[in-house]
Biotite code that builds the C-alpha atoms (Angstrom):
import biotite.structure as struc

atoms = struc.array([
    struc.Atom([15.430, -13.357, -10.787], chain_id="A", res_id=1, res_name="MET", atom_name="CA", element="C"),
    struc.Atom([18.102, -12.200, -8.694], chain_id="A", res_id=2, res_name="GLY", atom_name="CA", element="C"),
    struc.Atom([17.843, -11.083, -5.080], chain_id="A", res_id=3, res_name="ARG", atom_name="CA", element="C"),
    struc.Atom([18.516, -7.160, -6.481], chain_id="A", res_id=4, res_name="LYS", atom_name="CA", element="C"),
    struc.Atom([15.941, -7.333, -9.249], chain_id="A", res_id=5, res_name="THR", atom_name="CA", element="C"),
    struc.Atom([13.171, -8.635, -6.925], chain_id="A", res_id=6, res_name="ILE", atom_name="CA", element="C"),
    struc.Atom([14.404, -6.435, -3.820], chain_id="A", res_id=7, res_name="LEU", atom_name="CA", element="C"),
    struc.Atom([14.417, -3.283, -6.480], chain_id="A", res_id=8, res_name="ILE", atom_name="CA", element="C"),
    struc.Atom([11.376, -4.444, -7.702], chain_id="A", res_id=9, res_name="GLY", atom_name="CA", element="C"),
    struc.Atom([9.444, -4.432, -4.607], chain_id="A", res_id=10, res_name="PHE", atom_name="CA", element="C"),
    struc.Atom([10.971, -1.111, -3.445], chain_id="A", res_id=11, res_name="SER", atom_name="CA", element="C"),
    struc.Atom([9.547, 0.409, -6.855], chain_id="A", res_id=12, res_name="LEU", atom_name="CA", element="C"),
    struc.Atom([6.128, -1.022, -6.215], chain_id="A", res_id=13, res_name="PHE", atom_name="CA", element="C"),
    struc.Atom([6.171, 0.312, -2.678], chain_id="A", res_id=14, res_name="GLY", atom_name="CA", element="C"),
    struc.Atom([7.267, 4.121, -4.170], chain_id="A", res_id=15, res_name="PHE", atom_name="CA", element="C"),
    struc.Atom([4.236, 3.401, -6.809], chain_id="A", res_id=16, res_name="VAL", atom_name="CA", element="C"),
    struc.Atom([1.673, 2.250, -4.098], chain_id="A", res_id=17, res_name="LEU", atom_name="CA", element="C"),
    struc.Atom([2.519, 4.891, -1.766], chain_id="A", res_id=18, res_name="GLY", atom_name="CA", element="C"),
    struc.Atom([2.440, 7.761, -4.409], chain_id="A", res_id=19, res_name="PHE", atom_name="CA", element="C"),
    struc.Atom([-0.741, 6.884, -5.420], chain_id="A", res_id=20, res_name="LEU", atom_name="CA", element="C"),
    struc.Atom([-2.250, 6.795, -1.732], chain_id="A", res_id=21, res_name="ALA", atom_name="CA", element="C"),
    struc.Atom([-0.789, 10.013, -1.139], chain_id="A", res_id=22, res_name="TRP", atom_name="CA", element="C"),
    struc.Atom([-2.471, 11.769, -4.492], chain_id="A", res_id=23, res_name="LEU", atom_name="CA", element="C"),
    struc.Atom([-5.714, 9.618, -3.907], chain_id="A", res_id=24, res_name="LEU", atom_name="CA", element="C"),
    struc.Atom([-5.099, 10.504, 0.028], chain_id="A", res_id=25, res_name="ARG", atom_name="CA", element="C"),
    struc.Atom([-7.936, 13.622, 0.535], chain_id="A", res_id=26, res_name="ASN", atom_name="CA", element="C"),
    struc.Atom([-10.787, 11.695, -1.828], chain_id="A", res_id=27, res_name="THR", atom_name="CA", element="C"),
    struc.Atom([-10.180, 8.323, 0.242], chain_id="A", res_id=28, res_name="ALA", atom_name="CA", element="C"),
    struc.Atom([-9.720, 9.969, 3.439], chain_id="A", res_id=29, res_name="ALA", atom_name="CA", element="C"),
    struc.Atom([-13.185, 11.717, 2.757], chain_id="A", res_id=30, res_name="GLY", atom_name="CA", element="C"),
    struc.Atom([-15.024, 8.737, 1.945], chain_id="A", res_id=31, res_name="LEU", atom_name="CA", element="C"),
    struc.Atom([-13.713, 7.087, 5.359], chain_id="A", res_id=32, res_name="ILE", atom_name="CA", element="C"),
    struc.Atom([-14.584, 10.223, 7.196], chain_id="A", res_id=33, res_name="ALA", atom_name="CA", element="C"),
    struc.Atom([-18.218, 9.911, 6.177], chain_id="A", res_id=34, res_name="GLN", atom_name="CA", element="C"),
    struc.Atom([-18.874, 6.870, 8.119], chain_id="A", res_id=35, res_name="ILE", atom_name="CA", element="C"),
    struc.Atom([-17.927, 8.921, 11.136], chain_id="A", res_id=36, res_name="GLY", atom_name="CA", element="C"),
    struc.Atom([-13.802, 8.533, 11.942], chain_id="A", res_id=37, res_name="LEU", atom_name="CA", element="C"),
    struc.Atom([-11.920, 11.467, 12.235], chain_id="A", res_id=38, res_name="ASN", atom_name="CA", element="C"),
    struc.Atom([-8.744, 12.640, 9.477], chain_id="A", res_id=39, res_name="GLN", atom_name="CA", element="C"),
    struc.Atom([-6.006, 10.608, 11.864], chain_id="A", res_id=40, res_name="ASP", atom_name="CA", element="C"),
    struc.Atom([-7.783, 7.240, 11.717], chain_id="A", res_id=41, res_name="ILE", atom_name="CA", element="C"),
    struc.Atom([-9.002, 7.587, 8.051], chain_id="A", res_id=42, res_name="ALA", atom_name="CA", element="C"),
    struc.Atom([-5.045, 8.186, 7.398], chain_id="A", res_id=43, res_name="ASP", atom_name="CA", element="C"),
    struc.Atom([-4.391, 5.407, 9.776], chain_id="A", res_id=44, res_name="ALA", atom_name="CA", element="C"),
    struc.Atom([-6.930, 2.903, 7.792], chain_id="A", res_id=45, res_name="VAL", atom_name="CA", element="C"),
    struc.Atom([-5.886, 3.903, 4.600], chain_id="A", res_id=46, res_name="LEU", atom_name="CA", element="C"),
    struc.Atom([-2.192, 2.889, 5.608], chain_id="A", res_id=47, res_name="ALA", atom_name="CA", element="C"),
    struc.Atom([-3.008, -0.039, 6.436], chain_id="A", res_id=48, res_name="GLY", atom_name="CA", element="C"),
    struc.Atom([-4.719, -1.168, 3.544], chain_id="A", res_id=49, res_name="ILE", atom_name="CA", element="C"),
    struc.Atom([-1.731, 0.052, 1.193], chain_id="A", res_id=50, res_name="ALA", atom_name="CA", element="C"),
    struc.Atom([0.801, -1.712, 3.519], chain_id="A", res_id=51, res_name="GLY", atom_name="CA", element="C"),
    struc.Atom([-1.546, -5.258, 3.941], chain_id="A", res_id=52, res_name="GLY", atom_name="CA", element="C"),
    struc.Atom([-1.777, -5.196, 0.158], chain_id="A", res_id=53, res_name="PHE", atom_name="CA", element="C"),
    struc.Atom([1.795, -4.781, -0.553], chain_id="A", res_id=54, res_name="LEU", atom_name="CA", element="C"),
    struc.Atom([2.474, -7.667, 1.803], chain_id="A", res_id=55, res_name="MET", atom_name="CA", element="C"),
    struc.Atom([0.002, -9.933, 0.303], chain_id="A", res_id=56, res_name="VAL", atom_name="CA", element="C"),
    struc.Atom([1.556, -9.457, -3.098], chain_id="A", res_id=57, res_name="LEU", atom_name="CA", element="C"),
    struc.Atom([5.066, -9.890, -1.526], chain_id="A", res_id=58, res_name="THR", atom_name="CA", element="C"),
    struc.Atom([4.162, -13.180, -0.123], chain_id="A", res_id=59, res_name="VAL", atom_name="CA", element="C"),
    struc.Atom([2.167, -14.131, -3.364], chain_id="A", res_id=60, res_name="LEU", atom_name="CA", element="C"),
    struc.Atom([5.419, -13.524, -5.633], chain_id="A", res_id=61, res_name="VAL", atom_name="CA", element="C"),
    struc.Atom([7.584, -14.960, -3.206], chain_id="A", res_id=62, res_name="TRP", atom_name="CA", element="C"),
    struc.Atom([5.780, -18.159, -3.091], chain_id="A", res_id=63, res_name="SER", atom_name="CA", element="C"),
    struc.Atom([5.601, -18.423, -6.769], chain_id="A", res_id=64, res_name="ALA", atom_name="CA", element="C"),
    struc.Atom([9.507, -17.943, -7.176], chain_id="A", res_id=65, res_name="LEU", atom_name="CA", element="C"),
    struc.Atom([10.184, -21.302, -4.963], chain_id="A", res_id=66, res_name="ASP", atom_name="CA", element="C"),
])
């Protein structure tokens, strides 16, 4: 695969992941808030999980290409 194809693929995957996280944010944030965290912290936890998931997949794919 070319560099442009990989970059476009990662950007599309990031968009889809962010879009799904936005749709599910109220439900997931409500579940996180039940353990005693406020809404801002719950949103930050969700953003961190989504970002971490994306970075793990990026490293896995990158190492598979070498």
